[in-house]
ROKEFI-435339 format. One line per field, with one value per residue: y, z, x of N, C-alpha, C in turn. Coordinates in nm, 3 decimals. Each point is the difference from the previous one (the first is absolute). Layout:
N
n.py <- Y ...
n.pz <- Z ...
n.px <- X ...
ca.py <- Y ...
ca.pz <- Z ...
ca.px <- X ...
c.py <- Y ...
c.pz <- Z ...
c.px <- X ...
END
This chain:
345
n.py <- -0.130 0.077 0.125 0.125 0.134 0.127 0.077 0.108 0.040 0.103 0.096 0.027 0.062 -0.018 0.027 -0.134 0.030 -0.050 0.052 -0.160 -0.087 -0.105 -0.065 -0.004 0.117 0.073 0.075 0.120 0.069 0.064 -0.050 0.103 -0.008 0.019 -0.044 -0.054 0.093 0.046 -0.015 -0.103 -0.108 -0.016 -0.106 -0.101 -0.083 -0.104 -0.077 -0.065 -0.110 -0.048 0.040 0.052 -0.063 0.083 0.088 0.083 -0.028 0.012 0.078 0.012 0.018 0.100 0.082 -0.135 0.054 -0.176 0.025 -0.133 0.128 -0.020 -0.109 0.049 0.143 -0.064 -0.141 0.130 0.096 -0.142 0.008 0.135 -0.009 -0.131 0.050 0.094 -0.005 -0.094 0.080 0.098 -0.112 -0.058 0.118 0.044 0.025 0.003 0.110 0.050 0.141 0.171 0.149 0.131 -0.040 0.117 -0.112 -0.006 0.149 -0.102 -0.094 -0.098 -0.041 -0.071 0.089 0.047 -0.046 -0.016 0.089 0.001 -0.053 0.076 0.120 -0.034 0.009 0.115 0.053 -0.040 0.043 0.135 0.034 -0.026 0.065 0.074 0.043 0.102 0.109 -0.028 0.128 -0.045 0.132 -0.021 -0.143 0.060 0.123 -0.101 -0.039 0.140 0.012 -0.068 0.039 0.100 0.014 0.100 -0.077 -0.062 0.154 -0.076 -0.067 0.154 0.024 0.082 0.040 -0.047 -0.073 0.033 -0.114 -0.045 0.088 0.044 0.089 -0.140 -0.007 -0.098 0.080 -0.026 -0.056 -0.123 0.119 0.034 0.100 0.048 0.125 0.008 -0.004 -0.104 -0.043 0.034 0.075 0.000 0.135 -0.078 -0.026 0.122 -0.039 0.054 -0.059 0.145 -0.197 0.069 -0.044 0.019 -0.139 -0.055 -0.143 -0.125 -0.023 0.107 0.004 -0.136 0.012 -0.088 0.057 0.061 -0.072 -0.117 0.057 0.035 -0.105 0.071 0.067 0.127 0.049 -0.118 -0.033 0.072 -0.031 -0.114 0.125 0.074 -0.111 0.014 0.118 -0.069 -0.099 0.014 0.067 -0.095 -0.085 0.079 0.060 -0.133 -0.043 0.067 -0.074 0.022 0.074 0.105 -0.033 -0.052 0.129 -0.001 -0.084 -0.028 0.089 0.002 -0.109 0.050 0.117 -0.009 -0.055 0.089 0.135 -0.097 0.060 0.123 -0.022 -0.111 -0.112 0.028 0.116 0.062 0.034 0.038 0.090 0.057 0.041 -0.108 -0.125 0.034 0.000 -0.101 -0.046 0.059 -0.126 -0.109 -0.017 0.063 -0.101 -0.064 0.049 0.032 -0.166 -0.030 -0.030 -0.112 0.055 -0.158 0.086 -0.080 -0.036 -0.100 -0.086 0.125 -0.031 -0.069 0.145 0.027 0.051 -0.010 -0.008 0.108 -0.056 0.075 -0.041 -0.067 0.138 0.058 -0.091 0.005 0.100 -0.029 -0.164 0.061 0.155 -0.023 -0.055 -0.016 0.154 -0.020 -0.010 -0.116 0.066 0.126 -0.058 -0.029 -0.015 0.055 -0.045 -0.022 0.096 -0.147 -0.076 -0.036 -0.097 -0.062 -0.042 -0.079 0.000
n.pz <- -0.020 -0.019 0.062 0.018 0.056 -0.025 0.019 0.016 0.019 0.082 -0.024 0.022 0.044 0.044 0.094 0.113 0.016 -0.159 0.080 -0.037 0.033 0.055 -0.014 -0.015 -0.043 0.153 0.029 -0.023 -0.053 0.022 -0.121 -0.077 -0.162 -0.111 -0.011 -0.160 -0.086 -0.018 0.097 -0.026 0.086 -0.094 0.100 -0.056 0.096 -0.090 0.031 -0.095 -0.118 0.065 -0.047 0.075 0.079 0.009 0.092 -0.112 -0.024 -0.007 0.012 -0.046 0.013 -0.063 -0.009 0.041 0.027 -0.015 0.158 -0.115 0.014 -0.002 -0.084 0.033 0.014 -0.100 -0.042 0.009 -0.086 -0.129 0.047 -0.002 -0.076 0.037 0.157 -0.081 -0.047 0.045 -0.113 0.033 0.049 -0.014 0.009 -0.136 0.035 -0.048 0.025 -0.035 -0.052 0.058 0.033 0.085 0.051 -0.002 -0.053 0.132 0.041 0.124 -0.102 0.050 -0.098 0.124 0.056 -0.102 -0.055 0.123 0.034 -0.141 -0.009 0.054 -0.104 -0.035 0.082 0.039 -0.144 -0.077 0.116 -0.017 -0.125 0.021 0.142 -0.109 0.052 0.054 -0.020 0.086 0.065 -0.112 0.048 0.125 -0.031 -0.098 0.087 0.048 -0.095 -0.059 0.101 0.030 -0.072 0.097 0.104 -0.068 -0.090 0.134 -0.017 -0.143 0.057 -0.015 0.043 -0.067 0.172 -0.032 0.058 -0.023 0.084 0.082 0.039 0.100 -0.147 -0.022 0.021 0.001 0.009 -0.045 0.028 -0.003 -0.014 -0.038 0.000 -0.006 -0.021 0.147 -0.125 0.133 -0.007 -0.069 0.012 -0.040 -0.051 0.101 0.042 -0.007 0.041 -0.053 -0.067 -0.039 -0.100 0.056 -0.117 0.100 -0.038 -0.059 0.012 -0.013 0.152 0.004 0.094 -0.007 0.005 -0.067 -0.086 -0.034 0.027 -0.133 -0.044 -0.009 0.015 -0.028 -0.044 0.019 -0.032 -0.007 0.095 -0.052 -0.136 0.037 0.052 -0.085 -0.104 0.110 0.027 -0.139 0.017 0.151 -0.106 -0.090 0.096 0.043 -0.095 -0.021 0.184 -0.008 -0.165 0.010 -0.078 0.074 0.100 -0.082 -0.062 0.141 0.057 -0.116 0.023 0.146 0.005 -0.091 0.089 0.141 -0.003 -0.115 0.113 -0.009 -0.101 0.009 0.130 -0.086 0.010 -0.165 -0.052 0.024 -0.074 0.012 0.061 -0.091 -0.113 -0.122 0.043 -0.009 -0.160 0.008 0.112 -0.022 -0.133 0.064 0.107 -0.140 -0.122 0.128 0.033 -0.134 0.046 0.065 -0.073 -0.055 -0.112 0.018 0.035 -0.065 0.028 -0.086 0.031 -0.109 -0.089 0.011 -0.004 0.155 -0.058 0.166 -0.012 0.053 0.029 0.062 0.018 -0.090 -0.082 0.085 0.060 -0.050 0.019 0.123 0.033 -0.036 0.036 0.163 0.038 -0.109 -0.042 0.100 0.025 0.019 -0.105 0.073 0.059 0.020 0.138 -0.041 0.196 0.000 0.135 -0.033 -0.067 -0.059 0.023 -0.069 0.018 -0.138 -0.079
n.px <- 0.102 -0.065 0.087 -0.053 0.011 -0.099 0.107 -0.056 0.157 0.006 0.114 0.099 -0.043 0.056 -0.074 0.046 0.173 -0.020 0.140 0.069 0.030 -0.088 0.117 -0.112 0.057 0.099 -0.056 0.134 -0.113 -0.069 -0.130 -0.043 -0.083 -0.046 -0.172 0.086 -0.059 0.111 0.025 0.031 0.034 0.018 -0.002 0.025 -0.020 0.082 -0.053 0.144 -0.006 0.120 0.119 0.015 0.125 0.043 0.019 0.088 -0.127 0.076 -0.125 0.089 -0.188 0.014 -0.128 -0.005 0.095 0.063 0.005 0.084 0.086 -0.097 -0.003 0.110 0.006 -0.068 0.077 0.059 -0.040 -0.027 0.171 -0.013 -0.120 0.109 -0.004 -0.011 0.122 -0.093 -0.122 0.103 0.042 -0.141 0.063 -0.024 0.053 -0.030 0.135 -0.135 0.071 -0.096 0.092 -0.093 0.114 0.096 0.070 0.026 -0.111 0.008 -0.087 0.074 0.034 0.079 -0.046 -0.003 0.130 0.028 -0.083 0.031 0.118 0.028 -0.046 0.091 0.121 -0.069 -0.064 0.093 0.012 -0.067 0.049 0.152 0.003 -0.103 0.040 -0.033 0.082 -0.012 -0.004 -0.125 -0.054 -0.020 -0.057 -0.031 -0.043 -0.014 -0.072 -0.081 0.029 -0.011 -0.108 -0.020 0.090 0.003 -0.030 0.046 0.061 0.023 0.013 0.017 -0.113 -0.016 0.068 0.110 0.010 0.148 -0.015 -0.020 -0.027 0.081 0.028 0.039 -0.135 0.079 0.094 0.072 0.122 -0.105 -0.016 -0.104 -0.053 -0.102 0.002 -0.012 -0.111 -0.095 0.172 -0.048 0.092 -0.131 0.050 0.060 -0.085 -0.043 0.120 0.057 0.062 0.062 0.021 0.129 -0.009 0.109 -0.039 0.011 -0.062 0.064 -0.009 0.087 -0.066 0.029 -0.148 0.044 0.065 -0.076 -0.091 0.062 0.009 -0.103 0.068 0.078 -0.119 0.111 -0.060 0.044 0.096 -0.019 0.025 -0.016 0.107 0.082 0.023 -0.014 0.028 -0.014 -0.003 0.030 0.110 -0.012 0.001 0.049 0.098 -0.041 -0.030 0.091 0.075 0.112 -0.072 0.031 -0.053 -0.073 0.021 0.060 -0.039 -0.154 -0.001 0.045 -0.103 -0.055 0.035 -0.031 -0.092 0.035 0.015 -0.065 -0.027 0.014 -0.015 0.021 0.047 0.022 0.039 -0.162 -0.048 -0.156 0.003 -0.078 0.072 -0.098 0.036 0.104 0.007 -0.065 0.070 0.093 -0.025 -0.061 0.127 0.073 -0.035 0.013 0.120 0.025 -0.076 0.065 0.000 -0.025 0.118 0.004 0.085 -0.015 0.035 -0.030 0.034 -0.028 0.026 -0.071 -0.086 -0.039 -0.048 -0.032 -0.096 -0.055 -0.114 0.010 0.135 -0.036 -0.105 0.085 -0.010 -0.054 -0.033 0.015 -0.049 -0.115 -0.013 -0.070 -0.066 -0.047 0.087 0.016 -0.131 0.063 0.033 0.035 0.068 -0.077 -0.072 -0.106 -0.033 -0.121 -0.050 0.005 -0.104 0.059 0.001 -0.033 -0.094 0.062 -0.101
ca.py <- 0.155 0.118 0.118 0.116 0.102 0.119 0.127 0.123 0.051 0.087 0.019 0.106 0.068 -0.011 0.125 -0.045 -0.110 -0.157 -0.042 -0.094 -0.133 -0.111 -0.142 -0.020 0.101 0.047 0.191 -0.007 0.095 -0.009 0.087 0.046 0.025 0.065 -0.115 0.042 -0.097 0.050 -0.076 -0.133 -0.137 -0.160 -0.106 -0.107 -0.097 -0.100 -0.105 -0.098 -0.133 0.047 -0.084 -0.027 -0.044 0.113 0.008 0.085 0.046 0.213 0.088 0.202 0.077 0.139 0.084 -0.110 -0.087 -0.033 0.024 -0.094 0.074 0.017 -0.111 -0.032 0.063 -0.061 -0.097 0.010 0.011 -0.142 -0.056 0.052 0.005 -0.142 -0.024 0.109 -0.093 -0.130 -0.088 0.082 -0.079 -0.089 0.029 0.005 0.183 0.130 0.104 0.076 0.117 0.119 0.093 0.134 0.074 -0.055 -0.096 -0.017 0.117 0.080 0.032 -0.112 -0.109 -0.114 -0.011 -0.019 -0.150 -0.079 0.006 -0.033 -0.151 -0.085 -0.024 -0.137 -0.169 -0.009 -0.056 -0.119 -0.082 -0.056 -0.067 -0.158 -0.017 0.012 0.145 0.137 -0.007 0.072 0.083 0.010 0.070 -0.037 -0.060 0.037 -0.004 -0.027 -0.107 0.066 0.019 -0.133 0.073 0.133 0.090 0.152 -0.083 0.006 0.113 0.020 -0.096 0.040 0.156 0.141 0.033 -0.181 -0.040 -0.172 0.020 -0.008 0.121 0.058 0.108 -0.021 -0.117 -0.124 -0.021 -0.160 -0.054 -0.086 0.051 0.158 0.064 0.100 0.122 0.041 0.151 0.124 0.056 0.107 0.189 -0.054 0.052 -0.070 -0.116 0.086 0.018 -0.041 -0.004 0.052 -0.029 0.049 -0.104 0.036 -0.116 -0.116 -0.095 -0.014 0.065 -0.051 -0.043 -0.065 0.047 -0.144 0.027 0.138 -0.061 -0.111 0.088 0.040 -0.073 0.016 0.116 0.004 0.061 -0.054 -0.002 0.181 -0.051 -0.060 0.060 0.119 -0.030 -0.052 0.132 0.081 -0.096 0.040 0.116 0.003 -0.041 0.158 0.040 -0.027 0.035 0.113 0.062 0.029 0.002 -0.006 -0.117 -0.142 0.027 0.045 -0.126 -0.025 0.093 -0.037 -0.143 -0.029 0.089 -0.130 -0.126 -0.006 -0.029 -0.138 -0.110 0.051 -0.059 -0.141 -0.058 0.124 0.087 -0.031 0.082 -0.027 0.181 0.057 0.139 0.062 -0.034 0.102 0.141 0.011 0.024 0.170 0.139 -0.006 0.071 0.152 0.000 -0.061 0.101 0.111 0.037 0.012 -0.134 -0.167 -0.131 -0.061 -0.140 -0.153 -0.101 -0.100 -0.085 -0.008 0.211 0.045 0.080 -0.006 0.134 0.032 0.154 0.001 -0.033 0.164 0.024 -0.105 0.039 0.092 -0.091 -0.075 0.081 0.094 -0.081 -0.019 0.104 0.011 -0.149 -0.071 -0.044 -0.053 -0.163 -0.107 0.018 0.082 -0.142 0.038 -0.083 0.055 -0.113 0.016 -0.136 -0.117 -0.078 -0.179 -0.135 -0.071 -0.150 0.076 -0.128
ca.pz <- 0.024 -0.066 0.057 0.004 0.071 -0.022 0.094 0.012 0.143 -0.025 0.052 0.091 0.046 0.165 0.057 0.097 -0.108 0.073 -0.067 0.097 0.011 0.082 0.027 -0.135 -0.035 0.108 -0.002 0.140 0.033 -0.052 -0.118 -0.042 -0.087 -0.051 -0.144 -0.075 -0.102 -0.168 -0.029 -0.013 -0.082 0.016 -0.027 -0.032 0.025 -0.075 0.060 -0.052 0.015 -0.015 -0.080 0.031 0.095 0.074 0.080 -0.058 -0.114 0.012 -0.111 0.001 -0.136 -0.010 -0.076 -0.129 -0.049 0.090 0.042 0.083 0.099 0.102 0.057 0.151 0.092 0.008 0.093 0.125 0.050 0.011 0.096 0.209 0.065 -0.068 0.069 -0.050 -0.117 0.026 -0.153 -0.150 -0.031 -0.026 -0.150 -0.086 0.020 -0.149 0.014 -0.089 0.060 -0.078 0.066 -0.076 0.020 -0.021 0.072 0.062 0.017 0.136 0.031 0.095 -0.078 0.042 0.100 -0.056 -0.039 0.096 0.029 -0.097 -0.016 0.151 0.040 -0.161 0.074 0.127 -0.068 -0.073 0.092 0.026 -0.049 0.074 0.132 0.002 0.135 0.026 0.044 0.159 -0.030 -0.137 -0.068 0.096 -0.076 -0.072 0.076 0.071 -0.096 -0.071 0.029 -0.032 -0.140 0.004 0.140 -0.086 -0.022 0.123 -0.002 -0.111 0.051 0.117 -0.072 0.070 0.063 0.089 0.060 0.024 0.091 0.092 0.073 0.179 0.025 -0.115 0.039 -0.048 -0.088 -0.068 -0.130 -0.068 -0.103 -0.015 0.068 -0.025 0.175 0.033 -0.051 0.125 0.063 -0.121 -0.067 -0.113 -0.108 -0.079 -0.086 -0.137 -0.033 -0.172 -0.054 -0.061 -0.023 -0.125 -0.050 -0.048 -0.009 -0.037 0.002 0.137 0.062 -0.017 0.115 0.023 0.156 0.106 0.031 0.038 0.115 0.113 0.023 0.129 0.109 0.005 0.004 0.118 0.027 0.010 0.168 0.024 -0.066 0.025 0.111 -0.091 -0.084 0.126 0.006 -0.137 -0.028 0.115 -0.007 -0.091 0.023 0.071 -0.116 -0.078 0.046 0.072 -0.105 0.046 -0.107 0.054 0.061 -0.080 -0.141 0.081 0.012 -0.079 -0.100 0.051 0.009 -0.164 -0.023 0.037 -0.108 -0.053 0.125 0.056 -0.148 -0.020 0.119 -0.007 -0.061 -0.039 -0.001 -0.106 -0.010 -0.108 -0.036 -0.161 -0.018 0.006 0.118 0.147 -0.015 0.044 0.101 0.052 -0.048 0.085 0.121 -0.030 -0.007 0.133 0.087 -0.106 -0.050 0.137 -0.076 0.109 -0.063 0.130 -0.066 0.087 -0.062 0.053 -0.008 -0.102 -0.047 -0.030 0.068 0.066 0.059 0.063 0.015 0.073 -0.151 0.002 -0.120 -0.109 -0.069 0.054 -0.017 -0.085 -0.106 -0.003 -0.069 -0.152 -0.013 0.046 -0.012 -0.058 -0.097 0.110 -0.001 -0.125 -0.122 0.074 0.073 0.086 0.050 0.111 0.081 0.135 0.101 -0.015 0.086 0.028 -0.087 -0.096 -0.060 -0.123 -0.059
ca.px <- -0.108 0.082 -0.079 0.011 -0.012 0.018 -0.053 0.064 0.012 0.010 0.099 -0.041 0.142 0.039 0.003 0.065 0.066 0.058 0.120 0.111 -0.087 0.074 -0.075 -0.057 -0.088 -0.094 0.032 0.078 -0.053 -0.166 0.029 -0.099 0.015 -0.108 -0.004 0.005 -0.115 -0.004 0.134 -0.029 -0.002 -0.120 0.023 -0.098 0.091 -0.039 0.073 -0.053 0.092 0.074 0.032 0.131 0.013 0.028 -0.091 -0.110 -0.014 -0.058 0.028 -0.024 -0.008 0.031 -0.045 -0.049 0.127 0.040 0.105 0.064 0.080 -0.096 0.026 0.059 -0.057 -0.125 0.056 0.035 -0.115 -0.069 0.014 -0.060 -0.094 -0.005 -0.067 -0.106 -0.111 0.073 0.024 0.034 0.086 -0.027 -0.061 0.069 -0.021 -0.036 -0.057 0.029 -0.032 0.030 -0.003 -0.022 0.104 0.138 0.031 0.135 0.074 -0.044 -0.113 -0.030 -0.024 -0.036 -0.141 -0.170 -0.006 0.022 -0.119 -0.100 0.035 -0.039 -0.120 -0.049 0.042 -0.120 -0.113 0.026 0.011 -0.172 -0.093 0.023 -0.036 -0.102 -0.051 0.022 0.117 -0.003 0.089 0.092 0.142 0.137 0.098 0.070 0.098 0.096 0.117 0.052 0.072 0.115 0.095 0.020 -0.029 -0.069 -0.147 -0.136 -0.145 -0.108 -0.131 -0.086 -0.031 -0.005 0.082 0.022 0.098 0.058 0.135 -0.007 0.034 -0.118 -0.117 -0.124 -0.062 0.007 0.075 0.112 0.092 0.014 -0.145 -0.047 -0.120 -0.034 -0.037 -0.188 -0.029 -0.038 0.081 0.060 -0.082 -0.061 0.058 0.091 -0.100 -0.007 0.105 0.052 0.143 0.079 0.143 0.074 0.113 0.112 0.142 -0.061 0.115 0.024 0.068 0.130 0.038 -0.165 -0.049 0.000 0.145 -0.038 -0.058 0.146 0.134 -0.031 0.020 0.146 -0.004 0.036 -0.120 -0.149 -0.112 -0.012 -0.074 -0.118 -0.056 -0.049 -0.170 -0.084 0.029 -0.055 -0.108 -0.076 -0.006 -0.067 -0.166 -0.019 -0.005 -0.065 -0.131 -0.049 -0.034 0.053 0.069 0.179 0.070 -0.022 0.104 0.124 -0.034 0.104 0.143 0.097 0.055 0.119 0.128 0.070 -0.037 0.081 0.142 0.064 0.063 0.126 0.062 -0.041 0.154 0.039 -0.094 -0.078 -0.098 -0.080 -0.067 0.029 -0.002 -0.144 -0.065 0.023 -0.023 -0.160 -0.003 0.025 -0.109 -0.057 0.043 -0.041 -0.163 -0.083 0.017 -0.062 -0.092 -0.083 -0.050 0.037 0.026 0.076 0.085 0.058 0.100 0.061 0.103 0.044 -0.005 -0.158 0.001 -0.140 -0.061 -0.164 -0.116 -0.142 -0.062 -0.072 0.108 -0.019 0.022 0.123 0.117 0.050 0.086 0.169 0.063 0.008 0.078 0.196 0.068 -0.010 0.081 0.088 -0.039 0.010 -0.145 -0.081 -0.112 -0.100 -0.123 -0.062 -0.045 -0.066 0.019 -0.054 -0.131 0.097 0.007 -0.142 0.033 -0.077 -0.075
c.py <- 0.124 0.080 0.131 0.082 0.109 0.136 0.098 0.069 0.128 0.053 0.093 0.123 0.053 0.161 0.038 -0.123 -0.188 -0.044 -0.038 -0.101 -0.083 -0.128 -0.066 0.033 0.093 0.110 -0.005 0.182 -0.021 0.158 0.005 0.070 0.021 -0.109 0.093 0.003 -0.023 -0.115 -0.124 -0.138 -0.081 -0.098 -0.118 -0.145 -0.149 -0.131 -0.134 -0.111 0.018 -0.099 -0.056 -0.033 0.125 0.024 0.110 0.024 0.168 0.029 0.178 0.077 0.179 0.061 -0.105 -0.038 -0.077 0.078 -0.080 0.076 0.044 -0.125 -0.062 0.070 -0.078 -0.075 0.011 0.009 -0.043 -0.086 0.059 -0.024 -0.143 -0.051 0.058 -0.057 -0.162 -0.046 0.059 -0.121 -0.088 0.052 0.130 0.218 0.105 0.133 0.127 0.093 0.119 0.050 0.083 0.112 -0.068 -0.127 0.039 0.128 0.094 0.041 -0.087 -0.092 -0.113 0.025 -0.011 -0.130 -0.110 -0.001 -0.029 -0.155 -0.061 -0.025 -0.069 -0.117 -0.001 -0.037 -0.141 -0.169 0.019 -0.114 -0.174 -0.020 -0.024 0.074 0.148 -0.079 0.143 0.102 0.031 0.135 0.025 -0.086 0.040 0.111 -0.024 -0.118 0.122 0.071 -0.074 0.009 0.099 0.132 0.030 -0.098 -0.021 0.133 -0.009 -0.088 0.080 0.173 0.135 -0.014 -0.133 0.030 -0.123 0.037 0.010 0.130 -0.008 0.059 -0.024 -0.145 -0.113 -0.013 -0.075 0.053 -0.077 0.005 0.134 -0.002 0.126 0.063 0.019 0.144 0.142 0.051 0.079 0.086 -0.066 0.084 -0.100 -0.130 0.098 0.000 -0.044 -0.041 -0.093 -0.007 0.019 -0.082 0.039 -0.103 -0.124 -0.114 -0.053 0.122 -0.031 -0.077 -0.063 0.038 -0.117 -0.007 0.139 -0.023 -0.033 0.153 0.069 -0.065 0.056 0.197 0.067 0.095 -0.093 0.012 0.152 -0.026 -0.052 0.045 0.090 -0.083 -0.084 0.104 0.095 -0.041 0.065 0.174 0.023 -0.044 0.099 0.059 -0.011 -0.014 0.201 0.096 0.121 0.004 0.040 -0.105 -0.074 0.021 0.001 -0.168 -0.083 0.028 -0.052 -0.125 -0.015 0.045 -0.144 -0.117 0.015 0.034 -0.124 -0.068 0.087 -0.022 -0.128 -0.043 -0.123 0.112 0.042 0.151 -0.038 0.072 0.028 0.174 0.092 -0.008 0.163 0.145 -0.017 0.014 0.130 0.124 -0.042 0.076 0.153 0.057 -0.007 0.177 0.132 -0.011 -0.081 -0.170 -0.125 -0.117 -0.036 -0.148 -0.109 -0.111 -0.139 -0.076 0.054 0.182 0.029 0.078 -0.055 0.129 -0.017 0.122 -0.070 0.035 0.163 0.098 -0.026 0.084 0.083 -0.073 -0.121 0.090 0.074 -0.165 -0.039 0.079 -0.046 -0.193 -0.108 -0.029 -0.040 -0.169 -0.059 -0.017 0.050 -0.160 0.057 -0.139 0.062 -0.078 0.066 -0.129 -0.079 -0.083 -0.119 -0.081 0.004 -0.139 -0.004 -0.154 -0.004
c.pz <- -0.010 0.091 -0.019 0.027 -0.064 0.078 -0.054 0.128 -0.030 0.043 0.186 0.021 0.144 0.049 0.078 -0.066 0.107 -0.044 0.117 0.043 0.124 0.026 -0.194 -0.058 0.040 0.004 0.114 0.038 -0.039 -0.064 0.008 -0.097 -0.058 -0.126 -0.092 -0.085 -0.157 -0.019 0.038 -0.084 -0.051 -0.059 -0.030 0.020 -0.003 0.088 -0.098 0.002 0.045 -0.099 0.074 0.166 0.079 0.130 0.001 -0.169 -0.087 -0.213 0.001 -0.128 0.080 -0.103 -0.139 -0.031 0.113 0.047 0.138 0.121 0.132 0.097 0.130 0.066 0.038 0.096 0.130 0.120 0.080 0.093 0.100 -0.009 -0.041 0.075 0.077 -0.173 -0.059 -0.127 -0.078 -0.007 -0.106 -0.173 -0.066 0.075 -0.113 0.040 -0.092 0.073 -0.057 0.066 -0.105 0.004 -0.001 0.089 0.075 -0.038 0.084 0.037 0.082 -0.116 0.057 0.114 -0.072 -0.093 0.082 0.055 -0.052 -0.002 0.164 0.032 -0.140 0.104 0.097 -0.071 -0.010 0.141 0.060 -0.102 -0.014 0.089 -0.025 0.131 -0.029 0.116 0.139 -0.056 -0.133 -0.012 0.129 -0.081 -0.114 0.013 0.063 -0.112 -0.079 0.084 -0.013 -0.176 -0.005 0.077 -0.036 -0.008 0.059 0.030 -0.086 0.020 0.060 -0.116 0.099 0.064 0.055 0.099 0.070 0.092 0.184 0.106 0.080 -0.046 -0.124 0.078 -0.121 -0.115 0.002 -0.046 -0.087 -0.080 0.007 0.055 -0.091 0.078 -0.068 -0.067 0.070 0.046 -0.141 -0.043 -0.135 -0.078 -0.036 -0.110 -0.178 -0.042 -0.156 0.028 -0.108 -0.024 -0.126 -0.056 -0.053 -0.016 -0.029 -0.002 0.120 0.062 0.035 0.149 0.058 0.171 0.116 0.046 0.111 0.165 0.106 0.012 0.152 0.131 0.038 -0.014 0.152 0.034 -0.016 0.135 -0.003 -0.093 0.056 0.162 -0.047 -0.049 0.124 0.053 -0.063 0.010 0.068 -0.024 -0.134 -0.009 0.106 -0.110 -0.103 0.037 0.015 -0.132 0.035 -0.151 0.021 0.012 -0.102 -0.069 0.094 -0.024 -0.155 -0.096 0.103 -0.049 -0.123 -0.015 0.074 -0.093 -0.076 0.044 0.062 -0.144 0.005 0.097 0.009 -0.013 -0.077 0.018 -0.192 -0.076 -0.101 -0.045 -0.126 0.050 0.027 0.167 0.093 -0.087 -0.005 0.129 0.007 -0.085 0.076 0.105 -0.041 0.005 0.099 0.047 -0.067 0.037 0.141 -0.019 0.083 -0.068 0.086 -0.119 0.051 -0.132 -0.001 -0.047 -0.145 -0.048 -0.082 0.125 0.005 0.007 0.045 -0.034 0.044 -0.172 -0.033 -0.036 -0.070 -0.102 -0.044 -0.014 -0.141 -0.119 0.031 -0.013 -0.154 -0.063 0.008 0.020 -0.078 -0.119 0.090 -0.059 -0.157 -0.092 0.069 0.069 0.139 0.062 0.103 0.037 0.102 0.086 -0.017 0.104 0.009 -0.142 -0.062 -0.046 -0.115 -0.056 -0.105
c.px <- 0.109 -0.083 0.081 -0.011 0.076 -0.003 0.089 0.047 0.095 0.147 -0.023 0.155 -0.013 0.084 0.084 0.041 0.035 0.100 0.063 -0.124 0.088 -0.123 -0.033 -0.089 -0.098 0.053 0.087 -0.084 -0.165 -0.018 -0.166 -0.029 -0.159 0.035 -0.066 -0.126 0.056 0.144 -0.051 0.033 -0.133 0.069 -0.100 0.093 -0.114 0.055 -0.046 0.065 0.097 0.125 0.159 0.012 0.060 -0.084 -0.088 0.030 -0.071 0.033 -0.055 0.005 0.013 -0.024 -0.018 0.126 0.082 0.116 0.087 0.087 -0.161 -0.030 0.063 -0.097 -0.155 0.023 0.039 -0.162 -0.093 0.076 -0.014 -0.067 -0.131 -0.104 -0.154 -0.105 0.124 -0.013 0.071 0.130 -0.060 -0.072 0.095 -0.068 -0.010 -0.071 -0.002 0.000 0.060 -0.018 -0.048 0.108 0.163 0.023 0.156 0.040 -0.039 -0.162 -0.071 -0.074 -0.008 -0.059 -0.109 0.021 0.025 -0.146 -0.118 0.038 -0.071 -0.220 -0.069 0.024 -0.093 -0.115 0.020 0.027 -0.146 -0.044 0.029 -0.051 -0.167 -0.050 0.085 0.140 -0.007 0.076 0.081 0.065 0.112 0.079 0.043 0.120 0.102 0.090 0.083 0.118 0.127 0.068 0.026 -0.095 -0.102 -0.095 -0.097 -0.070 -0.031 -0.142 -0.134 0.020 0.030 0.149 0.026 0.138 0.077 0.101 -0.046 -0.049 -0.140 -0.131 -0.097 -0.011 -0.059 0.130 0.091 0.090 -0.048 -0.153 0.003 -0.139 -0.043 -0.038 -0.153 0.005 0.002 0.086 0.099 -0.109 -0.036 0.105 0.101 -0.015 0.015 0.146 0.071 0.147 -0.003 0.148 0.062 0.050 0.147 0.078 -0.124 0.113 0.083 0.134 0.128 0.026 -0.162 -0.056 0.063 0.182 0.010 -0.021 0.109 0.096 -0.043 0.024 0.108 0.018 -0.023 -0.123 -0.177 -0.051 -0.051 -0.115 -0.109 -0.113 -0.121 -0.149 -0.054 -0.037 -0.083 -0.137 -0.138 -0.061 -0.067 -0.149 -0.071 -0.070 -0.118 -0.133 -0.019 -0.007 0.137 0.147 0.178 0.053 -0.003 0.078 0.110 0.053 0.051 0.113 0.082 0.023 0.000 0.126 0.097 0.004 0.162 0.126 0.011 0.026 0.149 0.096 -0.010 0.153 -0.062 -0.116 -0.015 -0.076 -0.067 -0.077 0.101 0.024 -0.141 -0.054 0.032 -0.075 -0.149 -0.052 0.007 -0.104 -0.137 -0.005 -0.048 -0.154 -0.065 0.022 -0.068 -0.158 -0.121 -0.049 0.041 0.033 0.127 0.115 0.058 0.099 -0.007 0.140 0.068 -0.002 -0.121 -0.083 -0.173 -0.055 -0.131 -0.052 -0.138 -0.075 -0.098 0.110 0.030 0.070 0.084 0.101 -0.019 -0.002 0.130 0.069 0.037 0.116 0.201 0.043 -0.053 0.074 0.146 0.000 0.059 -0.123 -0.158 -0.119 -0.030 -0.073 -0.067 -0.095 -0.095 0.066 -0.086 -0.046 0.106 -0.003 -0.119 0.010 -0.065 -0.030 0.133
END
């Protein structure tokens, strides 16, 4: 018998950054993110009759093209989740996936990809077992973390935390949890994220390597303390609608993330000249207008500009005139805060 499932799952943009691991894919510090709407991965997983005696038989198609180079990461994920999804050794696993944004360019493609894969496997498990999985999304979040840490946050919509923290009830290092909307000032749910594509393609240094380099970074301990403090401060800012504090924390987190990269051994820089120019232009625009565009970065050169929906017209006009010419082929993605993954027929 053959089984299949298809899901779309979003990327997310961290406000307090996850950088550094302990154990097996556990975070060295807690993090919090906006779930995005437009930046997503659509994945179909099919189980077919196995043709070999290997523990795992995997075929991966990306954008319709067979990608043997992706198979190793999928096999590693299946091995890590073998106790969760015991059936994956019994079938050939065919993964057919597409992104709505550039792969491996600092827009958390692994987050949307691994979360979509986990959802498909959870759905297939229900087909095989013939009953509903208890805590379906929590199990998918737990599994997604084993493929990519930030992927566990993509299992929920809105604003999502990951990592145990005393001021976030129910928080855990093993899976993510969605913030209660009653604890967030409503304007934050109308925020937009303009993702400015400075660079496409593989990053010079992978996030996996970047995480591992933090183990010997002389500033790591201070970083973890700052992240825990910023989680508490950001929670208060989100509840009170404090845009000044929100801006301060989110931008400081982005700068700290890249500072850690520049103080690792070996050190590296993922920002490009256009990245810095965009940041400086946004800061000058904010000072001149009194509006509230907020800059953040993931582990790459691309820039995320977050801003309230009520300021959309003026900020997008500014971006069109001043920022898009700095982007590769004037590429961008404009995303709302999303509602989370969707199962597809």
